[in-house]
LUMMINU-39809 format. One record per residue (C-alpha): residue number from 1; z, x, y. Coordinates in nm, 2 decimals, decimal comma. Layout:
! residues N
(NUM (Z X Y)),
...
//
This chain:
! residues 498
(1 (15,70 11,32 18,75)),
(2 (15,85 11,69 18,70)),
(3 (15,55 11,95 18,86)),
(4 (15,55 12,26 18,65)),
(5 (15,48 12,58 18,69)),
(6 (15,29 12,74 18,39)),
(7 (15,34 13,12 18,38)),
(8 (15,36 13,47 18,19)),
(9 (15,65 13,62 18,40)),
(10 (15,41 13,77 18,69)),
(11 (15,62 13,86 19,00)),
(12 (15,37 13,62 19,19)),
(13 (15,46 13,32 19,01)),
(14 (15,83 13,36 19,03)),
(15 (15,78 13,40 19,44)),
(16 (15,56 13,11 19,43)),
(17 (15,89 12,92 19,24)),
(18 (16,09 13,04 19,53)),
(19 (15,92 12,90 19,81)),
(20 (15,83 12,60 19,67)),
(21 (16,21 12,47 19,48)),
(22 (16,02 12,15 19,38)),
(23 (15,76 12,32 19,08)),
(24 (15,98 12,43 18,80)),
(25 (15,85 12,79 18,62)),
(26 (15,81 12,74 18,22)),
(27 (15,66 12,99 18,02)),
(28 (15,63 12,73 17,73)),
(29 (15,44 12,38 17,78)),
(30 (15,66 12,23 17,49)),
(31 (15,86 12,03 17,75)),
(32 (15,59 11,90 17,95)),
(33 (15,57 11,50 17,92)),
(34 (15,26 11,25 18,00)),
(35 (15,36 11,20 18,35)),
(36 (15,39 11,56 18,46)),
(37 (15,13 11,77 18,64)),
(38 (15,13 12,17 18,54)),
(39 (14,95 12,44 18,74)),
(40 (14,86 12,71 18,49)),
(41 (14,93 13,10 18,63)),
(42 (14,72 13,26 18,43)),
(43 (14,94 13,15 18,11)),
(44 (14,65 13,02 17,83)),
(45 (14,91 12,94 17,56)),
(46 (14,88 12,60 17,40)),
(47 (14,66 12,30 17,48)),
(48 (14,68 12,13 17,80)),
(49 (14,94 11,87 17,84)),
(50 (15,03 11,64 18,10)),
(51 (14,90 11,38 18,34)),
(52 (14,73 11,66 18,51)),
(53 (14,61 11,99 18,48)),
(54 (14,57 12,26 18,76)),
(55 (14,35 12,56 18,62)),
(56 (14,32 12,42 18,27)),
(57 (14,30 12,62 17,99)),
(58 (13,96 12,61 17,90)),
(59 (13,85 12,75 18,27)),
(60 (14,13 12,98 18,27)),
(61 (13,93 13,16 17,96)),
(62 (13,59 13,17 18,14)),
(63 (13,76 13,34 18,48)),
(64 (13,93 13,62 18,24)),
(65 (13,61 13,81 18,11)),
(66 (13,39 13,89 18,40)),
(67 (13,11 13,83 18,23)),
(68 (13,12 13,52 18,13)),
(69 (13,26 13,39 18,48)),
(70 (12,90 13,52 18,66)),
(71 (12,73 13,35 18,40)),
(72 (12,88 13,05 18,40)),
(73 (12,84 13,12 18,80)),
(74 (12,46 13,17 18,78)),
(75 (12,42 12,83 18,49)),
(76 (12,58 12,61 18,82)),
(77 (12,36 12,81 19,10)),
(78 (12,61 13,01 19,26)),
(79 (12,45 13,36 19,41)),
(80 (12,64 13,64 19,22)),
(81 (12,58 13,97 19,04)),
(82 (12,34 13,97 18,66)),
(83 (12,56 14,25 18,50)),
(84 (12,87 14,44 18,55)),
(85 (12,74 14,79 18,45)),
(86 (12,79 15,06 18,72)),
(87 (12,45 15,12 18,81)),
(88 (12,45 14,77 18,93)),
(89 (12,79 14,88 19,07)),
(90 (12,63 15,12 19,28)),
(91 (12,35 14,96 19,42)),
(92 (12,50 14,62 19,54)),
(93 (12,74 14,80 19,68)),
(94 (12,55 15,01 19,93)),
(95 (12,38 14,65 20,02)),
(96 (12,71 14,50 20,13)),
(97 (12,82 14,53 20,50)),
(98 (13,15 14,35 20,47)),
(99 (13,36 14,13 20,19)),
(100 (13,57 13,81 20,24)),
(101 (13,83 13,65 20,04)),
(102 (13,89 13,29 20,03)),
(103 (14,20 13,10 19,91)),
(104 (14,14 12,79 19,73)),
(105 (14,43 12,48 19,64)),
(106 (14,28 12,17 19,53)),
(107 (13,96 12,27 19,61)),
(108 (14,01 12,32 19,95)),
(109 (13,99 12,63 20,14)),
(110 (14,32 12,72 20,29)),
(111 (14,23 13,03 20,46)),
(112 (13,92 13,31 20,54)),
(113 (14,02 13,70 20,54)),
(114 (13,73 13,93 20,65)),
(115 (13,70 14,30 20,58)),
(116 (13,42 14,60 20,66)),
(117 (13,53 14,78 20,40)),
(118 (13,28 14,80 20,09)),
(119 (13,52 14,79 19,77)),
(120 (13,43 14,91 19,43)),
(121 (13,44 14,58 19,33)),
(122 (13,22 14,56 18,96)),
(123 (13,45 14,78 18,79)),
(124 (13,77 14,63 18,95)),
(125 (13,91 14,26 18,94)),
(126 (13,97 14,07 19,29)),
(127 (14,40 14,22 19,26)),
(128 (14,29 14,57 19,22)),
(129 (14,16 14,61 19,57)),
(130 (14,36 14,69 19,83)),
(131 (14,13 14,68 20,14)),
(132 (14,31 14,56 20,47)),
(133 (14,15 14,19 20,53)),
(134 (14,14 14,02 20,88)),
(135 (14,20 13,65 20,89)),
(136 (13,92 13,44 21,06)),
(137 (13,92 13,09 21,19)),
(138 (13,62 12,95 20,96)),
(139 (13,66 12,63 21,15)),
(140 (13,48 12,88 21,48)),
(141 (13,29 13,11 21,29)),
(142 (12,93 13,03 21,11)),
(143 (12,94 13,21 20,82)),
(144 (13,29 13,25 20,77)),
(145 (13,23 12,88 20,71)),
(146 (12,93 12,90 20,45)),
(147 (13,18 13,16 20,27)),
(148 (13,48 12,89 20,24)),
(149 (13,22 12,60 20,12)),
(150 (13,06 12,90 19,88)),
(151 (13,46 12,97 19,76)),
(152 (13,52 12,60 19,67)),
(153 (13,17 12,54 19,51)),
(154 (13,24 12,89 19,27)),
(155 (13,57 12,77 19,18)),
(156 (13,48 12,42 19,06)),
(157 (13,16 12,54 18,90)),
(158 (13,41 12,75 18,69)),
(159 (13,65 12,43 18,65)),
(160 (13,95 12,58 18,84)),
(161 (14,15 12,45 19,16)),
(162 (14,36 12,70 19,23)),
(163 (14,25 13,08 19,25)),
(164 (14,18 13,37 19,50)),
(165 (13,77 13,46 19,56)),
(166 (13,60 13,71 19,67)),
(167 (13,26 13,73 19,87)),
(168 (13,01 13,98 19,99)),
(169 (12,77 13,99 20,26)),
(170 (12,45 14,14 20,20)),
(171 (12,23 14,33 20,52)),
(172 (12,04 13,93 20,52)),
(173 (12,37 13,80 20,60)),
(174 (12,35 13,65 20,20)),
(175 (12,66 13,57 20,08)),
(176 (12,76 13,70 19,73)),
(177 (13,03 13,58 19,46)),
(178 (13,20 13,87 19,32)),
(179 (13,49 13,74 19,18)),
(180 (13,74 13,45 19,09)),
(181 (14,06 13,51 19,01)),
(182 (14,31 13,22 18,90)),
(183 (14,62 13,40 18,93)),
(184 (14,61 13,61 19,29)),
(185 (14,89 13,83 19,41)),
(186 (15,08 13,59 19,64)),
(187 (15,25 13,76 19,87)),
(188 (15,27 13,75 20,24)),
(189 (15,05 13,55 20,42)),
(190 (14,85 13,43 20,08)),
(191 (15,22 13,35 19,97)),
(192 (15,28 13,12 20,27)),
(193 (14,91 12,94 20,22)),
(194 (14,96 12,88 19,84)),
(195 (15,32 12,74 19,89)),
(196 (15,22 12,48 20,22)),
(197 (14,98 12,41 20,02)),
(198 (15,17 12,30 19,67)),
(199 (15,40 12,12 19,86)),
(200 (15,14 11,96 20,06)),
(201 (15,00 11,85 19,73)),
(202 (15,34 11,71 19,58)),
(203 (15,44 11,48 19,89)),
(204 (15,05 11,39 19,86)),
(205 (15,08 11,28 19,51)),
(206 (15,39 11,07 19,57)),
(207 (15,25 10,87 19,81)),
(208 (14,95 10,84 19,63)),
(209 (15,19 10,65 19,33)),
(210 (15,32 10,43 19,61)),
(211 (14,97 10,35 19,82)),
(212 (14,76 10,05 19,77)),
(213 (14,42 10,09 19,71)),
(214 (14,29 9,81 19,93)),
(215 (14,22 9,99 20,22)),
(216 (13,94 10,25 20,07)),
(217 (13,57 10,20 20,23)),
(218 (13,26 10,31 20,10)),
(219 (12,98 10,45 20,33)),
(220 (12,69 10,59 20,25)),
(221 (12,35 10,82 20,40)),
(222 (12,04 10,75 20,17)),
(223 (11,75 11,03 20,24)),
(224 (11,38 10,94 20,16)),
(225 (11,09 11,08 20,24)),
(226 (10,71 10,93 20,43)),
(227 (10,40 10,95 20,16)),
(228 (10,07 10,95 20,31)),
(229 (9,80 10,72 20,16)),
(230 (9,67 11,01 19,99)),
(231 (9,97 11,14 19,90)),
(232 (10,06 11,38 20,18)),
(233 (10,36 11,42 20,34)),
(234 (10,40 11,25 20,66)),
(235 (10,73 11,39 20,89)),
(236 (11,00 11,15 20,95)),
(237 (11,07 11,27 21,31)),
(238 (10,69 11,08 21,37)),
(239 (10,83 10,73 21,35)),
(240 (11,20 10,77 21,38)),
(241 (11,46 10,90 21,61)),
(242 (11,75 11,20 21,50)),
(243 (11,98 10,96 21,54)),
(244 (12,11 10,60 21,52)),
(245 (12,13 10,41 21,21)),
(246 (11,80 10,51 21,07)),
(247 (11,71 10,83 21,22)),
(248 (11,63 11,22 21,06)),
(249 (11,82 11,47 20,86)),
(250 (11,82 11,80 21,03)),
(251 (11,61 11,99 20,79)),
(252 (11,28 12,10 20,95)),
(253 (10,90 12,20 20,85)),
(254 (10,91 12,53 20,90)),
(255 (11,16 12,61 21,12)),
(256 (10,97 12,34 21,41)),
(257 (11,25 12,12 21,53)),
(258 (11,02 11,85 21,62)),
(259 (10,92 11,78 21,27)),
(260 (11,17 11,70 21,05)),
(261 (11,02 11,60 20,66)),
(262 (11,34 11,34 20,55)),
(263 (11,42 11,02 20,70)),
(264 (11,77 10,88 20,67)),
(265 (11,93 10,55 20,62)),
(266 (12,34 10,53 20,79)),
(267 (12,44 10,16 20,70)),
(268 (12,83 10,05 20,80)),
(269 (13,07 10,11 20,57)),
(270 (13,23 9,85 20,36)),
(271 (13,58 9,78 20,16)),
(272 (13,28 9,66 19,91)),
(273 (12,96 9,77 19,68)),
(274 (12,82 9,51 19,78)),
(275 (12,89 9,49 20,10)),
(276 (12,76 9,83 20,18)),
(277 (12,42 9,72 20,02)),
(278 (12,40 9,43 20,25)),
(279 (12,43 9,67 20,51)),
(280 (12,19 9,88 20,37)),
(281 (11,92 9,63 20,39)),
(282 (12,05 9,51 20,70)),
(283 (11,96 9,87 20,84)),
(284 (11,65 9,86 20,63)),
(285 (11,51 9,54 20,79)),
(286 (11,57 9,67 21,15)),
(287 (11,42 10,00 21,08)),
(288 (11,07 9,81 20,92)),
(289 (10,94 9,77 21,33)),
(290 (10,94 10,16 21,33)),
(291 (10,72 10,21 21,04)),
(292 (10,56 9,85 20,96)),
(293 (10,25 9,95 20,79)),
(294 (10,18 10,01 20,44)),
(295 (10,13 10,35 20,50)),
(296 (10,33 10,56 20,55)),
(297 (10,49 10,45 20,15)),
(298 (10,89 10,49 20,19)),
(299 (10,98 10,65 19,88)),
(300 (11,34 10,84 19,74)),
(301 (11,49 10,92 19,44)),
(302 (11,53 11,32 19,38)),
(303 (11,25 11,53 19,48)),
(304 (10,96 11,30 19,64)),
(305 (10,76 11,64 19,72)),
(306 (10,85 11,98 19,55)),
(307 (11,02 12,16 19,83)),
(308 (11,22 11,91 19,97)),
(309 (11,48 11,77 19,76)),
(310 (11,70 11,47 19,89)),
(311 (12,01 11,30 19,86)),
(312 (12,21 10,98 19,83)),
(313 (12,58 11,06 19,98)),
(314 (12,85 10,82 19,91)),
(315 (13,15 10,85 20,14)),
(316 (13,50 10,77 20,07)),
(317 (13,76 10,68 20,34)),
(318 (14,14 10,56 20,33)),
(319 (14,21 10,76 20,00)),
(320 (14,34 11,14 19,97)),
(321 (14,09 11,39 19,89)),
(322 (14,19 11,57 19,57)),
(323 (14,06 11,78 19,29)),
(324 (14,13 11,52 19,01)),
(325 (13,86 11,28 19,22)),
(326 (13,61 11,55 19,21)),
(327 (13,60 11,57 18,83)),
(328 (13,62 11,19 18,79)),
(329 (13,28 11,16 19,02)),
(330 (13,08 11,41 18,79)),
(331 (13,20 11,26 18,54)),
(332 (13,18 10,87 18,61)),
(333 (12,90 10,91 18,90)),
(334 (12,72 11,22 18,92)),
(335 (12,62 11,27 18,54)),
(336 (12,52 10,89 18,49)),
(337 (12,31 10,90 18,76)),
(338 (12,15 11,20 18,69)),
(339 (12,05 11,08 18,35)),
(340 (11,80 10,76 18,51)),
(341 (11,71 11,01 18,76)),
(342 (11,30 11,09 18,75)),
(343 (11,39 11,42 18,47)),
(344 (11,06 11,64 18,65)),
(345 (11,19 11,59 19,02)),
(346 (11,55 11,60 18,88)),
(347 (11,49 11,98 18,76)),
(348 (11,27 12,08 19,09)),
(349 (11,63 11,94 19,30)),
(350 (11,93 12,12 19,07)),
(351 (12,12 12,36 19,04)),
(352 (12,06 12,42 19,46)),
(353 (12,11 12,08 19,54)),
(354 (12,31 11,75 19,36)),
(355 (12,54 12,02 19,18)),
(356 (12,84 11,92 19,07)),
(357 (13,16 11,90 19,30)),
(358 (12,95 11,86 19,59)),
(359 (13,16 11,77 19,83)),
(360 (13,18 11,80 20,26)),
(361 (13,49 11,69 20,44)),
(362 (13,41 11,45 20,77)),
(363 (13,54 11,45 21,07)),
(364 (13,69 11,06 21,07)),
(365 (13,89 11,21 20,77)),
(366 (13,76 11,14 20,50)),
(367 (13,46 11,29 20,22)),
(368 (13,12 11,28 20,10)),
(369 (13,04 11,31 19,77)),
(370 (12,69 11,45 19,77)),
(371 (12,57 11,58 19,42)),
(372 (12,38 11,24 19,34)),
(373 (12,02 11,21 19,41)),
(374 (11,89 10,90 19,66)),
(375 (11,99 10,57 19,48)),
(376 (11,78 10,40 19,73)),
(377 (11,52 10,37 19,52)),
(378 (11,63 10,04 19,41)),
(379 (11,86 9,74 19,51)),
(380 (12,04 9,72 19,18)),
(381 (12,08 10,06 19,07)),
(382 (12,24 10,16 19,44)),
(383 (12,51 9,83 19,37)),
(384 (12,54 10,00 19,01)),
(385 (12,57 10,37 19,17)),
(386 (12,83 10,18 19,45)),
(387 (13,03 9,96 19,21)),
(388 (13,04 10,33 18,96)),
(389 (13,18 10,50 19,29)),
(390 (13,45 10,21 19,33)),
(391 (13,61 10,23 18,99)),
(392 (13,64 10,58 19,05)),
(393 (13,78 10,51 19,40)),
(394 (14,05 10,26 19,25)),
(395 (14,07 10,37 18,90)),
(396 (14,11 10,74 18,90)),
(397 (14,44 10,82 18,78)),
(398 (14,41 10,65 18,49)),
(399 (14,07 10,73 18,37)),
(400 (14,08 10,98 18,17)),
(401 (13,94 11,38 18,24)),
(402 (13,62 11,47 18,13)),
(403 (13,53 11,83 18,14)),
(404 (13,18 11,88 18,22)),
(405 (13,22 12,29 18,27)),
(406 (13,21 12,36 17,90)),
(407 (12,92 12,58 17,90)),
(408 (12,68 12,38 17,70)),
(409 (12,74 12,03 17,91)),
(410 (12,69 12,24 18,22)),
(411 (12,35 12,37 18,08)),
(412 (12,27 12,04 17,97)),
(413 (12,37 11,87 18,29)),
(414 (12,16 12,13 18,48)),
(415 (11,87 12,09 18,27)),
(416 (11,85 11,73 18,23)),
(417 (11,95 11,75 17,88)),
(418 (11,97 11,41 17,80)),
(419 (12,02 11,37 17,45)),
(420 (12,28 11,60 17,47)),
(421 (12,48 11,41 17,70)),
(422 (12,40 11,04 17,60)),
(423 (12,75 11,08 17,38)),
(424 (12,95 11,18 17,73)),
(425 (12,80 10,90 17,87)),
(426 (12,90 10,62 17,60)),
(427 (13,25 10,82 17,65)),
(428 (13,24 10,74 17,99)),
(429 (13,06 10,38 17,95)),
(430 (13,38 10,32 17,73)),
(431 (13,63 10,44 17,98)),
(432 (13,49 10,23 18,26)),
(433 (13,49 9,92 18,09)),
(434 (13,89 9,97 18,06)),
(435 (13,92 9,90 18,41)),
(436 (14,02 9,64 18,58)),
(437 (13,71 9,64 18,83)),
(438 (13,47 9,60 18,56)),
(439 (13,45 9,28 18,52)),
(440 (13,37 9,24 18,92)),
(441 (13,10 9,47 18,87)),
(442 (13,01 9,44 18,50)),
(443 (12,62 9,33 18,54)),
(444 (12,50 9,66 18,80)),
(445 (12,73 9,88 18,56)),
(446 (12,55 9,73 18,28)),
(447 (12,26 9,81 18,42)),
(448 (12,30 10,19 18,48)),
(449 (12,41 10,24 18,16)),
(450 (12,15 10,01 17,92)),
(451 (11,92 10,22 18,14)),
(452 (12,08 10,56 17,99)),
(453 (12,06 10,41 17,64)),
(454 (11,70 10,28 17,67)),
(455 (11,58 10,64 17,82)),
(456 (11,47 10,46 18,11)),
(457 (11,45 10,67 18,48)),
(458 (11,39 10,53 18,82)),
(459 (11,05 10,54 19,01)),
(460 (11,01 10,73 19,27)),
(461 (10,69 10,64 19,35)),
(462 (10,77 10,25 19,48)),
(463 (10,77 10,20 19,84)),
(464 (11,13 10,18 19,96)),
(465 (11,08 9,86 20,15)),
(466 (10,88 9,64 19,85)),
(467 (11,19 9,73 19,63)),
(468 (11,39 9,61 19,86)),
(469 (11,18 9,33 19,93)),
(470 (11,18 9,40 20,29)),
(471 (10,89 9,16 20,45)),
(472 (10,69 9,31 20,76)),
(473 (10,69 9,12 21,04)),
(474 (10,45 8,87 21,06)),
(475 (10,27 9,03 21,41)),
(476 (10,19 9,30 21,21)),
(477 (10,05 9,16 20,89)),
(478 (9,82 8,94 21,16)),
(479 (9,68 9,23 21,31)),
(480 (9,60 9,45 20,97)),
(481 (9,43 9,10 20,87)),
(482 (9,23 9,09 21,18)),
(483 (9,15 9,48 21,17)),
(484 (9,04 9,40 20,77)),
(485 (8,84 9,06 20,90)),
(486 (8,67 9,32 21,21)),
(487 (8,58 9,58 20,97)),
(488 (8,46 9,35 20,69)),
(489 (8,24 9,18 20,97)),
(490 (8,09 9,53 21,14)),
(491 (7,99 9,67 20,80)),
(492 (7,78 9,33 20,73)),
(493 (7,65 9,37 21,12)),
(494 (7,58 9,73 20,97)),
(495 (7,41 9,62 20,65)),
(496 (7,17 9,42 20,89)),
(497 (7,07 9,64 21,14)),
(498 (6,96 9,88 20,85)),
//
């Protein structure tokens, strides 16, 4: 395998090639072979070739036009300016209190730089603005951390993996993406950061080719909510603690930390989908004692209540994080599961939640994929979702790349346009069936795609406990029976007395 830097004669590309000797600089793509990896540095000549292309050609076209870039970001739910005229430039400039620049490679923020300046940015691209920026440690600065997450989200929304993101902060602290450059000026600290990241990427890729995937662990946390007999929201914190295998999510009701609306199932991880589903069932059985009455009902899905979207986060450890892995998760897990969500609540959830490439890195060294809704709705669907995640974890290097960043495909994803996405889902299904793991998980995977073909969606109204066949404790059933008898007897006596 050879790593190529495809450029158009930029000085920054030449400096990168000097800093990364294993990176072969080229200005034509013809010599790229099937097993090679290409980093495009602003060069959009000819179609993509090789095993993988960082900054694919179509993504570069999106980033090249400011109007197309901003339109793409807005479609993905990223806060950014609506237009590029000078009136808005002046207005927005006056609203900014500071700006950030975040270098990104392989969908990781490499650093975070901040300035208190208010550069004129709408009429100029990033490389044309020469403000003085100070590096800040985003791990210990909450605003810098949020900005870094937004920078990665913006890059992925455009379909890029390598570039520089400019973000402004308004008076209320809300970040706004100003620009994205896929061929930033590389010198000084930026050159050092990118060179180090590219070297680490190539070293990791070579390890991946020799590594075994038997050490991969799957985990999940699945959110749910509680609904009263009359359809009202019951805070999960009324029944469950904040921590533990079943607990509460951090979100609050109107800022009241004592009232948390979302419950969360946190089973132990497992190397197999069936093992993880068994762990989910064990947690549900343990949790039944905390809410062992028919009401409130436990509901899951996309957004059981309008203001509260919920998710089914899938955790991965024992496997290196790469941008290609994230792209595979979007196409082979996120998109198929979106097609069987309840369409009404799915629209309430996206694009603010469950957007493409929603990833969080975890302290244990792994990462979680947050795009799917809560597939706790049904054990068979849960097994199918985790089986697809298993296939991607073990076969992402061989699965064909499917681009969801095309304008029409992205619009279809966020609008839940099932008709438009059905042929793409069929392509995903065909590719999955070619993997060695499909035979092992044929039944749960077939279930997902059969539902897609039949235009079926999951039922968000069903009680999760009922779906998983979690029986009530006998003592609870006995008490309920006694209570009903007592109420019936009281009613009869009341009738006689009257």
